N, C-alpha and C positions, 0 to 999 in steps of 0.2 A: 234448177231453176236448168230454163236453156243450157246452148253447150255460150251460144254467146256471151250470155251473163257471168258478170268477174267475179260475184259471189253463189254458195251458196248457200240451201235454201235454210241452215241454220243459221246461219251468217248471214243472211237478213232478216228472218225473220227474230232469232235470240235477238240481236246485235242494233241492229239499221232500225228499228220500229220502236225496241225501247229506249234507244239511243238519238231517239225526235223525239221520243215524248219528252226525257227528260229536259233537252235543248229548251225544246216549248216548255216546260214549268219554267227550269231558270229563269228563257228571259216575257216571259212572261211576270216571275214577281220580283225581277230584281234588275232586268233593263229595258223598263216598262215597255214594253212584245212589242218592242221594234221588228221579232219577225216574226211573230203570230199576225200582224196586221199589216203584215208590205202582202202585197199585192199584187207584184209584178219580179218579177225573178226572171235573171239570165241566169246561163248557162252555166257558166262558173259561178256563179252565188250557188244556182243548188248541186251544183259536182262538189262546191264547197263542205258547203253544210251538209251533205250526206256523211263526208266522209267523215264531217267531226259527231258524228252519229254516227257514226263506222267506230269513232276510238270513244268515244264515251259507253257509249252499249258497250265494248270490252273490257276499261275500270267496270261497270257495275257486275261483273258476270262472280265474280268471284264472291264478293258481299251476296249478292243471290241467293248461289249458291251453300253460303256459308250460311245464313240467315231462314232463308226457305228450304233450302233442301239437306241442309243436315241439324240443323236444329232444330225448326218444324215439325222435320217428314220425316225426325228422326230422331229425336229429343225427347219433345213438345208431346207426341204422338211416334205409335208403335210403326213404322217403317211396315210399304204394303207387303213387303216377300219374307218375315217374320211374320207378319198375319197369316198371308199365302200357307209358308208349313205350317204351323200353328207351331211356331213358334217363342209366340207371344199369347197370351190372350186376347182377346177382346172387353177393354172397357167400356163404360162409359162414352166416353171421349173419342173414341174411336166408330163405339156403333151412330153414335152421333153423325159423325163427317162420314162415315160407310150412304148412312142413311140420308143427307143432303146430298154430297154431288157423283159420286161409289160404290151402289149396294155390292151391282157382281164384281167388280175392277178389284173392289176395296174389302175383300168374301176371302177365307180359307178355301181353300180349293178342300178336292174331297177326302177323304183321310184312309182311300184306300193310294190313292194320289202322291200325298203327302206323302206318303210308308213309303212308296217302290223309289223317292227320290232323295229321304231321308236316308235311306238303307245307302243306296250305290253313296253320297257325301261322307258317310262315317267307313265308306269302306277304302275311299278317300286322304282321307283326312280326318286327325284325331278329336272327335266328341264335333254336332253341331254348331255350325249359323251362316248365318243368310251372308256374311262378308265371300268368305267359302264355299257356299253355294252359288253365289252369280258366280266366281274363277271358276266353277266346273261349269254348270250349265249354257255360261255365254257362250265361250267359243261351238260348242257346239252344233249351239241353237243360230251361231252365225253363219251355218256349215248353207244350212238347208235355200237356196231363190228369193222366194217368194216369202219367209221369216224376215229378213235382214232386210228385206225395202220396210218391210210390217214397223223392223225394229227401227230403222233411222226416220221413218213419223212421227210411229210414240214420241221418237227424240227430241226431233226437232220440234212437232206439240209441248210438249214439256220446256224443255229451255227454254223458250217463248212464253207462254205461261208467267210460267221464274218470274223470270227478267220486269215482267209485266206485273205479277208483283211485287217487285218489294221497288220502280220507281210508279208505281201507287201511294204506293207508302208513304215513301219520300214527296211527293205533288206534293198528297195529303196536310202533311208533315207544312210544309211552304205556301198550300193554300190558308191555312190556317192562320203563320206567323203574317205573312201579309196579312190576313183579315185583324188580326191586333193588330194591326199599326198603318192601315189604310180604315179599316173601318166599315170593310162594301163590303153592302149588303149578300151578294151574289157570290164575292170569296168561301166561304161560310159556304155554301149550299153547291161553288163545286170540293172544296176541299171533302164534304163528305160522302160527292159521288164517288173522288177520289180510293176513296178509303172502302167503298162499296162497290171499286173494282176490283181492290185487294183482293178484301172476303172471295169474290162475284171472279175471279183467277187464283187465285189460289184452289179453290176444289177442280179448275178446272188441270189449271198442272196435279192437285192427284189424282185423280182420274188417267192420268193419260201414263201418270209413274208407275204407276200401281198396274194399266197396264201393262208396261214395258218390258217389267215384270213379272210380270203373268205369260205372254209370251214363253216368254225365258226360257222360266220352268214347266209351260206342257211344252213348246219343243223338246225337252229331255229328259221328259219324262215321255215324250212321245219316243225319243230316239233309241231311250233304258225299252218299250216294251218292243220294241224294234227287233232291240239283240236277242232279246230270250224269244219272240217267236223263233229267231232264224237257227233259235243251237234242236 
C-alpha cells in the first residue's frame, strides 16, 4: 500500500475484504439488508464499518487458517512443500487438485534439485521433514531482496484467498439457512454461488500457497549451488 494508507497490503486484502463480505452476508441474512441496500454513506459511517470489517476479518483469520490451510491443505491433501520435495507421493486427489488449479506449482521438483535440498536439510537436522526444511530454507530465501518481495506478494495473495474461502463457506451456509426460513428462490442461487466461489478461491489459495513454498525451496537450492560453485 501507499505510505499514506494506514493498512498494509496483507491487512487490507486478507482482513478488510473478507470482513466486509462477512458483514454483508450477516446483514443480508439476519438484519434485513440494512447495510446492503443503503445508498448514501457518511464519512463517519464508512470509516466505522470499515473498522468493523477489519476486526471481523481478524477474527476470521484463525479459524480460516485452521480449516483451509491446516485441515484441507495439510491433512486432507498433502501439503505442497512435502509434494515438491518428494517426501509424500502424489495420490489421485493431489493429481486432480494439481491438474485443476496448480499443475506446475503443486508438483515435485526435479530429482536432482530435491536431493540437493534434502541432503542439506539432513546435514542440519535429524531426518527429513517439511517443517524443518522451511525453517532452514526460509531465512536463506528472505535474504534475496527480489525473492523477499515475491514471497510477500504470494503471502498476501494466499492469505486473501484463504480467508475468502472461509467466508464464502459461511455465506453459503447462512444463505441456505435463509432459504429454509423464507423460501426465497434467489437465496438458493446466492448460496450455490458462494460455494462455487469457495471452491474456486481454494484453487487460487493452493496455487499461491504452493508458489510460496516452491520459491523458498528454489532460492535455497540456488544458494546451495552457489556455495558449491564457490568452493
